[in-house]
PDBQT receptor file of N, H, CA, C and O in Angstrom, charges set to zero:
ATOM      1  N   MET A   1      58.350 227.907  46.951  1.00  0.00    +0.000 N 
ATOM      2  CA  MET A   1      57.195 227.942  46.060  1.00  0.00    +0.000 C 
ATOM      3  C   MET A   1      57.673 228.362  44.670  1.00  0.00    +0.000 C 
ATOM      4  O   MET A   1      58.032 229.512  44.419  1.00  0.00    +0.000 OA
ATOM      5  N   SER A   2      57.658 227.396  43.810  1.00  0.00    +0.000 N 
ATOM      6  H   SER A   2      57.366 226.462  44.014  1.00  0.00    +0.000 HD
ATOM      7  CA  SER A   2      58.088 227.630  42.439  1.00  0.00    +0.000 C 
ATOM      8  C   SER A   2      56.871 227.551  41.530  1.00  0.00    +0.000 C 
ATOM      9  O   SER A   2      56.030 226.663  41.668  1.00  0.00    +0.000 OA
ATOM     10  N   LEU A   3      56.792 228.480  40.616  1.00  0.00    +0.000 N 
ATOM     11  H   LEU A   3      57.475 229.202  40.504  1.00  0.00    +0.000 HD
ATOM     12  CA  LEU A   3      55.687 228.487  39.659  1.00  0.00    +0.000 C 
ATOM     13  C   LEU A   3      56.051 227.639  38.444  1.00  0.00    +0.000 C 
ATOM     14  O   LEU A   3      57.220 227.556  38.067  1.00  0.00    +0.000 OA
ATOM     15  N   PRO A   4      55.055 227.017  37.840  1.00  0.00    +0.000 N 
ATOM     16  CA  PRO A   4      55.339 226.257  36.610  1.00  0.00    +0.000 C 
ATOM     17  C   PRO A   4      55.858 227.192  35.512  1.00  0.00    +0.000 C 
ATOM     18  O   PRO A   4      55.515 228.374  35.476  1.00  0.00    +0.000 OA
ATOM     19  N   ILE A   5      56.673 226.657  34.637  1.00  0.00    +0.000 N 
ATOM     20  H   ILE A   5      56.952 225.697  34.666  1.00  0.00    +0.000 HD
ATOM     21  CA  ILE A   5      57.308 227.455  33.590  1.00  0.00    +0.000 C 
ATOM     22  C   ILE A   5      56.283 228.088  32.664  1.00  0.00    +0.000 C 
ATOM     23  O   ILE A   5      56.522 229.181  32.151  1.00  0.00    +0.000 OA
ATOM     24  N   TRP A   6      55.146 227.434  32.433  1.00  0.00    +0.000 N 
ATOM     25  H   TRP A   6      54.952 226.546  32.850  1.00  0.00    +0.000 HD
ATOM     26  CA  TRP A   6      54.158 227.978  31.498  1.00  0.00    +0.000 C 
ATOM     27  C   TRP A   6      53.548 229.269  32.017  1.00  0.00    +0.000 C 
ATOM     28  O   TRP A   6      53.083 230.088  31.225  1.00  0.00    +0.000 OA
ATOM     29  N   ILE A   7      53.540 229.469  33.327  1.00  0.00    +0.000 N 
ATOM     30  H   ILE A   7      53.918 228.803  33.970  1.00  0.00    +0.000 HD
ATOM     31  CA  ILE A   7      53.036 230.715  33.906  1.00  0.00    +0.000 C 
ATOM     32  C   ILE A   7      53.908 231.885  33.452  1.00  0.00    +0.000 C 
ATOM     33  O   ILE A   7      53.393 232.956  33.129  1.00  0.00    +0.000 OA
ATOM     34  N   TYR A   8      55.222 231.685  33.425  1.00  0.00    +0.000 N 
ATOM     35  H   TYR A   8      55.641 230.815  33.687  1.00  0.00    +0.000 HD
ATOM     36  CA  TYR A   8      56.125 232.729  32.968  1.00  0.00    +0.000 C 
ATOM     37  C   TYR A   8      55.882 233.065  31.495  1.00  0.00    +0.000 C 
ATOM     38  O   TYR A   8      55.929 234.230  31.100  1.00  0.00    +0.000 OA
ATOM     39  N   PHE A   9      55.625 232.044  30.699  1.00  0.00    +0.000 N 
ATOM     40  H   PHE A   9      55.587 231.098  31.020  1.00  0.00    +0.000 HD
ATOM     41  CA  PHE A   9      55.323 232.272  29.279  1.00  0.00    +0.000 C 
ATOM     42  C   PHE A   9      54.018 233.047  29.103  1.00  0.00    +0.000 C 
ATOM     43  O   PHE A   9      53.922 233.919  28.239  1.00  0.00    +0.000 OA
ATOM     44  N   VAL A  10      53.032 232.736  29.908  1.00  0.00    +0.000 N 
ATOM     45  H   VAL A  10      53.110 232.028  30.610  1.00  0.00    +0.000 HD
ATOM     46  CA  VAL A  10      51.749 233.444  29.826  1.00  0.00    +0.000 C 
ATOM     47  C   VAL A  10      51.946 234.917  30.201  1.00  0.00    +0.000 C 
ATOM     48  O   VAL A  10      51.424 235.806  29.528  1.00  0.00    +0.000 OA
ATOM     49  N   ILE A  11      52.684 235.167  31.251  1.00  0.00    +0.000 N 
ATOM     50  H   ILE A  11      53.108 234.444  31.797  1.00  0.00    +0.000 HD
ATOM     51  CA  ILE A  11      52.935 236.553  31.676  1.00  0.00    +0.000 C 
ATOM     52  C   ILE A  11      53.726 237.296  30.597  1.00  0.00    +0.000 C 
ATOM     53  O   ILE A  11      53.412 238.446  30.286  1.00  0.00    +0.000 OA
ATOM     54  N   ALA A  12      54.734 236.660  30.031  1.00  0.00    +0.000 N 
ATOM     55  H   ALA A  12      54.988 235.726  30.283  1.00  0.00    +0.000 HD
ATOM     56  CA  ALA A  12      55.516 237.279  28.957  1.00  0.00    +0.000 C 
ATOM     57  C   ALA A  12      54.619 237.566  27.754  1.00  0.00    +0.000 C 
ATOM     58  O   ALA A  12      54.740 238.614  27.121  1.00  0.00    +0.000 OA
ATOM     59  N   GLY A  13      53.728 236.640  27.444  1.00  0.00    +0.000 N 
ATOM     60  H   GLY A  13      53.630 235.788  27.958  1.00  0.00    +0.000 HD
ATOM     61  CA  GLY A  13      52.795 236.838  26.331  1.00  0.00    +0.000 C 
ATOM     62  C   GLY A  13      51.869 238.028  26.559  1.00  0.00    +0.000 C 
ATOM     63  O   GLY A  13      51.562 238.766  25.623  1.00  0.00    +0.000 OA
ATOM     64  N   ILE A  14      51.437 238.210  27.769  1.00  0.00    +0.000 N 
ATOM     65  H   ILE A  14      51.686 237.611  28.529  1.00  0.00    +0.000 HD
ATOM     66  CA  ILE A  14      50.573 239.347  28.105  1.00  0.00    +0.000 C 
ATOM     67  C   ILE A  14      51.326 240.658  27.872  1.00  0.00    +0.000 C 
ATOM     68  O   ILE A  14      50.780 241.594  27.287  1.00  0.00    +0.000 OA
ATOM     69  N   PHE A  15      52.571 240.725  28.327  1.00  0.00    +0.000 N 
ATOM     70  H   PHE A  15      53.014 239.965  28.802  1.00  0.00    +0.000 HD
ATOM     71  CA  PHE A  15      53.362 241.949  28.133  1.00  0.00    +0.000 C 
ATOM     72  C   PHE A  15      53.640 242.219  26.660  1.00  0.00    +0.000 C 
ATOM     73  O   PHE A  15      53.556 243.360  26.206  1.00  0.00    +0.000 OA
ATOM     74  N   VAL A  16      53.970 241.169  25.917  1.00  0.00    +0.000 N 
ATOM     75  H   VAL A  16      54.038 240.242  26.285  1.00  0.00    +0.000 HD
ATOM     76  CA  VAL A  16      54.225 241.347  24.480  1.00  0.00    +0.000 C 
ATOM     77  C   VAL A  16      52.950 241.800  23.781  1.00  0.00    +0.000 C 
ATOM     78  O   VAL A  16      52.995 242.680  22.922  1.00  0.00    +0.000 OA
ATOM     79  N   SER A  17      51.837 241.217  24.134  1.00  0.00    +0.000 N 
ATOM     80  H   SER A  17      51.801 240.502  24.832  1.00  0.00    +0.000 HD
ATOM     81  CA  SER A  17      50.563 241.598  23.531  1.00  0.00    +0.000 C 
ATOM     82  C   SER A  17      50.212 243.050  23.824  1.00  0.00    +0.000 C 
ATOM     83  O   SER A  17      49.748 243.766  22.937  1.00  0.00    +0.000 OA
ATOM     84  N   ALA A  18      50.426 243.485  25.045  1.00  0.00    +0.000 N 
ATOM     85  H   ALA A  18      50.803 242.904  25.765  1.00  0.00    +0.000 HD
ATOM     86  CA  ALA A  18      50.145 244.874  25.415  1.00  0.00    +0.000 C 
ATOM     87  C   ALA A  18      51.059 245.825  24.647  1.00  0.00    +0.000 C 
ATOM     88  O   ALA A  18      50.606 246.863  24.164  1.00  0.00    +0.000 OA
ATOM     89  N   PHE A  19      52.337 245.482  24.530  1.00  0.00    +0.000 N 
ATOM     90  H   PHE A  19      52.705 244.639  24.923  1.00  0.00    +0.000 HD
ATOM     91  CA  PHE A  19      53.279 246.304  23.789  1.00  0.00    +0.000 C 
ATOM     92  C   PHE A  19      52.855 246.426  22.324  1.00  0.00    +0.000 C 
ATOM     93  O   PHE A  19      52.869 247.524  21.766  1.00  0.00    +0.000 OA
ATOM     94  N   MET A  20      52.484 245.320  21.706  1.00  0.00    +0.000 N 
ATOM     95  H   MET A  20      52.473 244.429  22.159  1.00  0.00    +0.000 HD
ATOM     96  CA  MET A  20      52.073 245.337  20.300  1.00  0.00    +0.000 C 
ATOM     97  C   MET A  20      50.776 246.132  20.109  1.00  0.00    +0.000 C 
ATOM     98  O   MET A  20      50.610 246.811  19.096  1.00  0.00    +0.000 OA
ATOM     99  N   ALA A  21      49.869 246.051  21.068  1.00  0.00    +0.000 N 
ATOM    100  H   ALA A  21      50.004 245.499  21.891  1.00  0.00    +0.000 HD
ATOM    101  CA  ALA A  21      48.615 246.808  20.969  1.00  0.00    +0.000 C 
ATOM    102  C   ALA A  21      48.896 248.305  21.011  1.00  0.00    +0.000 C 
ATOM    103  O   ALA A  21      48.312 249.064  20.236  1.00  0.00    +0.000 OA
ATOM    104  N   VAL A  22      49.777 248.738  21.900  1.00  0.00    +0.000 N 
ATOM    105  H   VAL A  22      50.251 248.122  22.529  1.00  0.00    +0.000 HD
ATOM    106  CA  VAL A  22      50.121 250.157  22.004  1.00  0.00    +0.000 C 
ATOM    107  C   VAL A  22      50.838 250.615  20.736  1.00  0.00    +0.000 C 
ATOM    108  O   VAL A  22      50.543 251.689  20.211  1.00  0.00    +0.000 OA
ATOM    109  N   LYS A  23      51.763 249.820  20.251  1.00  0.00    +0.000 N 
ATOM    110  H   LYS A  23      52.002 248.948  20.677  1.00  0.00    +0.000 HD
ATOM    111  CA  LYS A  23      52.516 250.151  19.042  1.00  0.00    +0.000 C 
ATOM    112  C   LYS A  23      51.585 250.280  17.836  1.00  0.00    +0.000 C 
ATOM    113  O   LYS A  23      51.699 251.231  17.063  1.00  0.00    +0.000 OA
ATOM    114  N   THR A  24      50.675 249.337  17.675  1.00  0.00    +0.000 N 
ATOM    115  H   THR A  24      50.582 248.564  18.303  1.00  0.00    +0.000 HD
ATOM    116  CA  THR A  24      49.733 249.369  16.552  1.00  0.00    +0.000 C 
ATOM    117  C   THR A  24      48.792 250.555  16.650  1.00  0.00    +0.000 C 
ATOM    118  O   THR A  24      48.491 251.184  15.635  1.00  0.00    +0.000 OA
ATOM    119  N   ALA A  25      48.324 250.871  17.836  1.00  0.00    +0.000 N 
ATOM    120  H   ALA A  25      48.568 250.360  18.660  1.00  0.00    +0.000 HD
ATOM    121  CA  ALA A  25      47.434 252.021  18.017  1.00  0.00    +0.000 C 
ATOM    122  C   ALA A  25      48.149 253.311  17.641  1.00  0.00    +0.000 C 
ATOM    123  O   ALA A  25      47.551 254.183  17.010  1.00  0.00    +0.000 OA
ATOM    124  N   ARG A  26      49.403 253.447  18.012  1.00  0.00    +0.000 N 
ATOM    125  H   ARG A  26      49.889 252.739  18.524  1.00  0.00    +0.000 HD
ATOM    126  CA  ARG A  26      50.184 254.648  17.682  1.00  0.00    +0.000 C 
ATOM    127  C   ARG A  26      50.361 254.758  16.166  1.00  0.00    +0.000 C 
ATOM    128  O   ARG A  26      50.202 255.841  15.602  1.00  0.00    +0.000 OA
ATOM    129  N   GLU A  27      50.687 253.652  15.507  1.00  0.00    +0.000 N 
ATOM    130  H   GLU A  27      50.816 252.772  15.965  1.00  0.00    +0.000 HD
ATOM    131  CA  GLU A  27      50.861 253.667  14.049  1.00  0.00    +0.000 C 
ATOM    132  C   GLU A  27      49.546 254.010  13.347  1.00  0.00    +0.000 C 
ATOM    133  O   GLU A  27      49.534 254.783  12.390  1.00  0.00    +0.000 OA
ATOM    134  N   ASP A  28      48.453 253.441  13.817  1.00  0.00    +0.000 N 
ATOM    135  H   ASP A  28      48.462 252.812  14.595  1.00  0.00    +0.000 HD
ATOM    136  CA  ASP A  28      47.141 253.743  13.227  1.00  0.00    +0.000 C 
ATOM    137  C   ASP A  28      46.795 255.220  13.380  1.00  0.00    +0.000 C 
ATOM    138  O   ASP A  28      46.263 255.838  12.458  1.00  0.00    +0.000 OA
ATOM    139  N   ARG A  29      47.095 255.779  14.540  1.00  0.00    +0.000 N 
ATOM    140  H   ARG A  29      47.527 255.277  15.289  1.00  0.00    +0.000 HD
ATOM    141  CA  ARG A  29      46.830 257.190  14.791  1.00  0.00    +0.000 C 
ATOM    142  C   ARG A  29      47.632 258.070  13.830  1.00  0.00    +0.000 C 
ATOM    143  O   ARG A  29      47.111 259.058  13.311  1.00  0.00    +0.000 OA
ATOM    144  N   GLU A  30      48.886 257.716  13.594  1.00  0.00    +0.000 N 
ATOM    145  H   GLU A  30      49.308 256.914  14.015  1.00  0.00    +0.000 HD
ATOM    146  CA  GLU A  30      49.723 258.487  12.671  1.00  0.00    +0.000 C 
ATOM    147  C   GLU A  30      49.187 258.411  11.244  1.00  0.00    +0.000 C 
ATOM    148  O   GLU A  30      49.128 259.425  10.548  1.00  0.00    +0.000 OA
ATOM    149  N   VAL A  31      48.797 257.217  10.807  1.00  0.00    +0.000 N 
ATOM    150  H   VAL A  31      48.844 256.394  11.372  1.00  0.00    +0.000 HD
ATOM    151  CA  VAL A  31      48.253 257.051   9.456  1.00  0.00    +0.000 C 
ATOM    152  C   VAL A  31      46.949 257.838   9.316  1.00  0.00    +0.000 C 
ATOM    153  O   VAL A  31      46.718 258.488   8.296  1.00  0.00    +0.000 OA
ATOM    154  N   GLU A  32      46.112 257.779  10.327  1.00  0.00    +0.000 N 
ATOM    155  H   GLU A  32      46.299 257.251  11.155  1.00  0.00    +0.000 HD
ATOM    156  CA  GLU A  32      44.851 258.510  10.291  1.00  0.00    +0.000 C 
ATOM    157  C   GLU A  32      45.087 260.013  10.245  1.00  0.00    +0.000 C 
ATOM    158  O   GLU A  32      44.383 260.728   9.531  1.00  0.00    +0.000 OA
ATOM    159  N   GLN A  33      46.072 260.501  11.000  1.00  0.00    +0.000 N 
ATOM    160  H   GLN A  33      46.643 259.920  11.580  1.00  0.00    +0.000 HD
ATOM    161  CA  GLN A  33      46.385 261.929  10.999  1.00  0.00    +0.000 C 
ATOM    162  C   GLN A  33      46.873 262.374   9.620  1.00  0.00    +0.000 C 
ATOM    163  O   GLN A  33      46.498 263.449   9.150  1.00  0.00    +0.000 OA
ATOM    164  N   GLU A  34      47.700 261.565   8.972  1.00  0.00    +0.000 N 
ATOM    165  H   GLU A  34      48.005 260.692   9.354  1.00  0.00    +0.000 HD
ATOM    166  CA  GLU A  34      48.170 261.889   7.627  1.00  0.00    +0.000 C 
ATOM    167  C   GLU A  34      46.994 261.952   6.657  1.00  0.00    +0.000 C 
ATOM    168  O   GLU A  34      46.933 262.844   5.810  1.00  0.00    +0.000 OA
ATOM    169  N   TRP A  35      46.062 261.012   6.776  1.00  0.00    +0.000 N 
ATOM    170  H   TRP A  35      46.111 260.287   7.464  1.00  0.00    +0.000 HD
ATOM    171  CA  TRP A  35      44.900 260.989   5.889  1.00  0.00    +0.000 C 
ATOM    172  C   TRP A  35      44.033 262.232   6.116  1.00  0.00    +0.000 C 
ATOM    173  O   TRP A  35      43.547 262.837   5.160  1.00  0.00    +0.000 OA
ATOM    174  N   ILE A  36      43.844 262.604   7.370  1.00  0.00    +0.000 N 
ATOM    175  H   ILE A  36      44.238 262.112   8.146  1.00  0.00    +0.000 HD
ATOM    176  CA  ILE A  36      43.039 263.788   7.693  1.00  0.00    +0.000 C 
ATOM    177  C   ILE A  36      43.690 265.038   7.102  1.00  0.00    +0.000 C 
ATOM    178  O   ILE A  36      42.999 265.885   6.535  1.00  0.00    +0.000 OA
ATOM    179  N   GLU A  37      44.998 265.158   7.227  1.00  0.00    +0.000 N 
ATOM    180  H   GLU A  37      45.559 264.470   7.688  1.00  0.00    +0.000 HD
ATOM    181  CA  GLU A  37      45.693 266.314   6.674  1.00  0.00    +0.000 C 
ATOM    182  C   GLU A  37      45.556 266.357   5.151  1.00  0.00    +0.000 C 
ATOM    183  O   GLU A  37      45.342 267.424   4.576  1.00  0.00    +0.000 OA
ATOM    184  N   LYS A  38      45.678 265.205   4.503  1.00  0.00    +0.000 N 
ATOM    185  H   LYS A  38      45.852 264.338   4.970  1.00  0.00    +0.000 HD
ATOM    186  CA  LYS A  38      45.546 265.141   3.040  1.00  0.00    +0.000 C 
ATOM    187  C   LYS A  38      44.142 265.564   2.610  1.00  0.00    +0.000 C 
ATOM    188  O   LYS A  38      43.984 266.359   1.683  1.00  0.00    +0.000 OA
ATOM    189  N   GLU A  39      43.137 265.034   3.280  1.00  0.00    +0.000 N 
ATOM    190  H   GLU A  39      43.265 264.388   4.032  1.00  0.00    +0.000 HD
ATOM    191  CA  GLU A  39      41.758 265.393   2.935  1.00  0.00    +0.000 C 
ATOM    192  C   GLU A  39      41.481 266.867   3.218  1.00  0.00    +0.000 C 
ATOM    193  O   GLU A  39      40.722 267.507   2.490  1.00  0.00    +0.000 OA
ATOM    194  N   GLY A  40      42.088 267.403   4.262  1.00  0.00    +0.000 N 
ATOM    195  H   GLY A  40      42.705 266.883   4.853  1.00  0.00    +0.000 HD
ATOM    196  CA  GLY A  40      41.932 268.823   4.566  1.00  0.00    +0.000 C 
ATOM    197  C   GLY A  40      42.518 269.701   3.470  1.00  0.00    +0.000 C 
ATOM    198  O   GLY A  40      41.951 270.735   3.117  1.00  0.00    +0.000 OA
ATOM    199  N   GLU A  41      43.660 269.278   2.935  1.00  0.00    +0.000 N 
ATOM    200  H   GLU A  41      44.121 268.438   3.222  1.00  0.00    +0.000 HD
ATOM    201  CA  GLU A  41      44.269 270.025   1.835  1.00  0.00    +0.000 C 
ATOM    202  C   GLU A  41      43.380 269.990   0.598  1.00  0.00    +0.000 C 
ATOM    203  O   GLU A  41      43.223 271.005  -0.080  1.00  0.00    +0.000 OA
ATOM    204  N   VAL A  42      42.800 268.833   0.299  1.00  0.00    +0.000 N 
ATOM    205  H   VAL A  42      42.928 268.008   0.850  1.00  0.00    +0.000 HD
ATOM    206  CA  VAL A  42      41.892 268.710  -0.848  1.00  0.00    +0.000 C 
ATOM    207  C   VAL A  42      40.682 269.624  -0.644  1.00  0.00    +0.000 C 
ATOM    208  O   VAL A  42      40.258 270.310  -1.574  1.00  0.00    +0.000 OA
ATOM    209  N   PHE A  43      40.132 269.634   0.558  1.00  0.00    +0.000 N 
ATOM    210  H   PHE A  43      40.476 269.077   1.314  1.00  0.00    +0.000 HD
ATOM    211  CA  PHE A  43      38.968 270.468   0.853  1.00  0.00    +0.000 C 
ATOM    212  C   PHE A  43      39.307 271.938   0.688  1.00  0.00    +0.000 C 
ATOM    213  O   PHE A  43      38.538 272.690   0.089  1.00  0.00    +0.000 OA
ATOM    214  N   MET A  44      40.463 272.360   1.220  1.00  0.00    +0.000 N 
ATOM    215  H   MET A  44      41.088 271.749   1.708  1.00  0.00    +0.000 HD
ATOM    216  CA  MET A  44      40.859 273.764   1.115  1.00  0.00    +0.000 C 
ATOM    217  C   MET A  44      41.076 274.154  -0.347  1.00  0.00    +0.000 C 
ATOM    218  O   MET A  44      40.738 275.268  -0.748  1.00  0.00    +0.000 OA
ATOM    219  N   LYS A  45      41.628 273.256  -1.132  1.00  0.00    +0.000 N 
ATOM    220  H   LYS A  45      41.902 272.351  -0.806  1.00  0.00    +0.000 HD
ATOM    221  CA  LYS A  45      41.832 273.532  -2.555  1.00  0.00    +0.000 C 
ATOM    222  C   LYS A  45      40.479 273.730  -3.245  1.00  0.00    +0.000 C 
ATOM    223  O   LYS A  45      40.314 274.655  -4.040  1.00  0.00    +0.000 OA
ATOM    224  N   ARG A  46      39.530 272.871  -2.942  1.00  0.00    +0.000 N 
ATOM    225  H   ARG A  46      39.665 272.120  -2.296  1.00  0.00    +0.000 HD
ATOM    226  CA  ARG A  46      38.192 273.002  -3.526  1.00  0.00    +0.000 C 
ATOM    227  C   ARG A  46      37.534 274.311  -3.103  1.00  0.00    +0.000 C 
ATOM    228  O   ARG A  46      36.866 274.959  -3.909  1.00  0.00    +0.000 OA
ATOM    229  N   MET A  47      37.716 274.700  -1.858  1.00  0.00    +0.000 N 
ATOM    230  H   MET A  47      38.259 274.174  -1.203  1.00  0.00    +0.000 HD
ATOM    231  CA  MET A  47      37.139 275.961  -1.375  1.00  0.00    +0.000 C 
ATOM    232  C   MET A  47      37.756 277.152  -2.108  1.00  0.00    +0.000 C 
ATOM    233  O   MET A  47      37.045 278.082  -2.487  1.00  0.00    +0.000 OA
ATOM    234  N   GLU A  48      39.074 277.128  -2.309  1.00  0.00    +0.000 N 
ATOM    235  H   GLU A  48      39.652 276.372  -2.001  1.00  0.00    +0.000 HD
ATOM    236  CA  GLU A  48      39.734 278.213  -3.032  1.00  0.00    +0.000 C 
ATOM    237  C   GLU A  48      39.248 278.275  -4.478  1.00  0.00    +0.000 C 
ATOM    238  O   GLU A  48      39.013 279.360  -5.008  1.00  0.00    +0.000 OA
ATOM    239  N   GLU A  49      39.096 277.113  -5.118  1.00  0.00    +0.000 N 
ATOM    240  H   GLU A  49      39.288 276.231  -4.687  1.00  0.00    +0.000 HD
ATOM    241  CA  GLU A  49      38.596 277.081  -6.500  1.00  0.00    +0.000 C 
ATOM    242  C   GLU A  49      37.174 277.633  -6.574  1.00  0.00    +0.000 C 
ATOM    243  O   GLU A  49      36.847 278.387  -7.491  1.00  0.00    +0.000 OA
ATOM    244  N   GLU A  50      36.336 277.263  -5.617  1.00  0.00    +0.000 N 
ATOM    245  H   GLU A  50      36.603 276.652  -4.872  1.00  0.00    +0.000 HD
ATOM    246  CA  GLU A  50      34.956 277.768  -5.588  1.00  0.00    +0.000 C 
ATOM    247  C   GLU A  50      34.943 279.272  -5.345  1.00  0.00    +0.000 C 
ATOM    248  O   GLU A  50      34.142 279.988  -5.946  1.00  0.00    +0.000 OA
ATOM    249  N   LYS A  51      35.813 279.755  -4.478  1.00  0.00    +0.000 N 
ATOM    250  H   LYS A  51      36.463 279.174  -3.990  1.00  0.00    +0.000 HD
ATOM    251  CA  LYS A  51      35.902 281.184  -4.202  1.00  0.00    +0.000 C 
ATOM    252  C   LYS A  51      36.302 281.945  -5.470  1.00  0.00    +0.000 C 
ATOM    253  O   LYS A  51      35.727 282.988  -5.780  1.00  0.00    +0.000 OA
ATOM    254  N   GLU A  52      37.282 281.422  -6.191  1.00  0.00    +0.000 N 
ATOM    255  H   GLU A  52      37.750 280.575  -5.939  1.00  0.00    +0.000 HD
ATOM    256  CA  GLU A  52      37.709 282.060  -7.441  1.00  0.00    +0.000 C 
ATOM    257  C   GLU A  52      36.587 282.036  -8.483  1.00  0.00    +0.000 C 
ATOM    258  O   GLU A  52      36.367 283.014  -9.196  1.00  0.00    +0.000 OA
ATOM    259  N   ARG A  53      35.884 280.906  -8.558  1.00  0.00    +0.000 N 
ATOM    260  H   ARG A  53      36.063 280.111  -7.978  1.00  0.00    +0.000 HD
ATOM    261  CA  ARG A  53      34.788 280.790  -9.525  1.00  0.00    +0.000 C 
ATOM    262  C   ARG A  53      33.696 281.810  -9.220  1.00  0.00    +0.000 C 
ATOM    263  O   ARG A  53      33.190 282.474 -10.125  1.00  0.00    +0.000 OA
ATOM    264  N   ARG A  54      33.337 281.934  -7.949  1.00  0.00    +0.000 N 
ATOM    265  H   ARG A  54      33.748 281.395  -7.214  1.00  0.00    +0.000 HD
ATOM    266  CA  ARG A  54      32.305 282.905  -7.564  1.00  0.00    +0.000 C 
ATOM    267  C   ARG A  54      32.762 284.336  -7.815  1.00  0.00    +0.000 C 
ATOM    268  O   ARG A  54      31.972 285.194  -8.209  1.00  0.00    +0.000 OA
ATOM    269  N   LYS A  55      34.041 284.581  -7.583  1.00  0.00    +0.000 N 
ATOM    270  H   LYS A  55      34.683 283.885  -7.263  1.00  0.00    +0.000 HD
ATOM    271  CA  LYS A  55      34.595 285.910  -7.830  1.00  0.00    +0.000 C 
ATOM    272  C   LYS A  55      34.496 286.244  -9.319  1.00  0.00    +0.000 C 
ATOM    273  O   LYS A  55      34.123 287.360  -9.680  1.00  0.00    +0.000 OA
ATOM    274  N   GLU A  56      34.827 285.280 -10.186  1.00  0.00    +0.000 N 
ATOM    275  H   GLU A  56      35.129 284.373  -9.893  1.00  0.00    +0.000 HD
ATOM    276  CA  GLU A  56      34.739 285.499 -11.627  1.00  0.00    +0.000 C 
ATOM    277  C   GLU A  56      33.296 285.712 -12.070  1.00  0.00    +0.000 C 
ATOM    278  O   GLU A  56      33.025 286.576 -12.905  1.00  0.00    +0.000 OA
ATOM    279  N   VAL A  57      32.370 284.931 -11.519  1.00  0.00    +0.000 N 
ATOM    280  H   VAL A  57      32.590 284.229 -10.841  1.00  0.00    +0.000 HD
ATOM    281  CA  VAL A  57      30.956 285.080 -11.871  1.00  0.00    +0.000 C 
ATOM    282  C   VAL A  57      30.468 286.447 -11.413  1.00  0.00    +0.000 C 
ATOM    283  O   VAL A  57      29.750 287.115 -12.156  1.00  0.00    +0.000 OA
ATOM    284  N   ASN A  58      30.832 286.874 -10.229  1.00  0.00    +0.000 N 
ATOM    285  H   ASN A  58      31.416 286.331  -9.626  1.00  0.00    +0.000 HD
ATOM    286  CA  ASN A  58      30.418 288.169  -9.693  1.00  0.00    +0.000 C 
ATOM    287  C   ASN A  58      30.981 289.313 -10.533  1.00  0.00    +0.000 C 
ATOM    288  O   ASN A  58      30.279 290.287 -10.803  1.00  0.00    +0.000 OA
ATOM    289  N   GLU A  59      32.225 289.200 -10.940  1.00  0.00    +0.000 N 
ATOM    290  H   GLU A  59      32.794 288.408 -10.720  1.00  0.00    +0.000 HD
ATOM    291  CA  GLU A  59      32.832 290.228 -11.783  1.00  0.00    +0.000 C 
ATOM    292  C   GLU A  59      32.161 290.277 -13.150  1.00  0.00    +0.000 C 
ATOM    293  O   GLU A  59      31.981 291.359 -13.710  1.00  0.00    +0.000 OA
ATOM    294  N   ALA A  60      31.789 289.126 -13.693  1.00  0.00    +0.000 N 
ATOM    295  H   ALA A  60      31.935 288.247 -13.238  1.00  0.00    +0.000 HD
ATOM    296  CA  ALA A  60      31.119 289.084 -15.008  1.00  0.00    +0.000 C 
ATOM    297  C   ALA A  60      29.731 289.716 -14.917  1.00  0.00    +0.000 C 
ATOM    298  O   ALA A  60      29.287 290.377 -15.855  1.00  0.00    +0.000 OA
ATOM    299  N   GLU A  61      29.046 289.515 -13.789  1.00  0.00    +0.000 N 
ATOM    300  H   GLU A  61      29.406 288.978 -13.027  1.00  0.00    +0.000 HD
ATOM    301  CA  GLU A  61      27.715 290.086 -13.635  1.00  0.00    +0.000 C 
ATOM    302  C   GLU A  61      27.783 291.604 -13.459  1.00  0.00    +0.000 C 
ATOM    303  O   GLU A  61      26.888 292.319 -13.909  1.00  0.00    +0.000 OA
ATOM    304  N   ASN A  62      28.834 292.097 -12.808  1.00  0.00    +0.000 N 
ATOM    305  H   ASN A  62      29.560 291.515 -12.442  1.00  0.00    +0.000 HD
ATOM    306  CA  ASN A  62      28.962 293.532 -12.561  1.00  0.00    +0.000 C 
ATOM    307  C   ASN A  62      29.525 294.286 -13.761  1.00  0.00    +0.000 C 
ATOM    308  O   ASN A  62      29.439 295.513 -13.812  1.00  0.00    +0.000 OA
ATOM    309  N   ALA A  63      30.095 293.576 -14.718  1.00  0.00    +0.000 N 
ATOM    310  H   ALA A  63      30.165 292.579 -14.676  1.00  0.00    +0.000 HD
ATOM    311  CA  ALA A  63      30.709 294.269 -15.875  1.00  0.00    +0.000 C 
ATOM    312  C   ALA A  63      29.710 294.606 -16.936  1.00  0.00    +0.000 C 
ATOM    313  O   ALA A  63      30.070 295.185 -17.961  1.00  0.00    +0.000 OA
TER     314      ALA A  63
């Protein structure tokens, strides 16, 4: 019982497709993680600036 050659190509295509899907998902996850970290740094910077601004306003009101 021999299978037609195109069956082997279809099976190979399925494996290649699965490999590429996993690879792309991993790359997307890494890019998304980098973006989240960058946005987190921006948010923390804004929070520190707001904290300093409030501290200055509070000191000006108490002086």
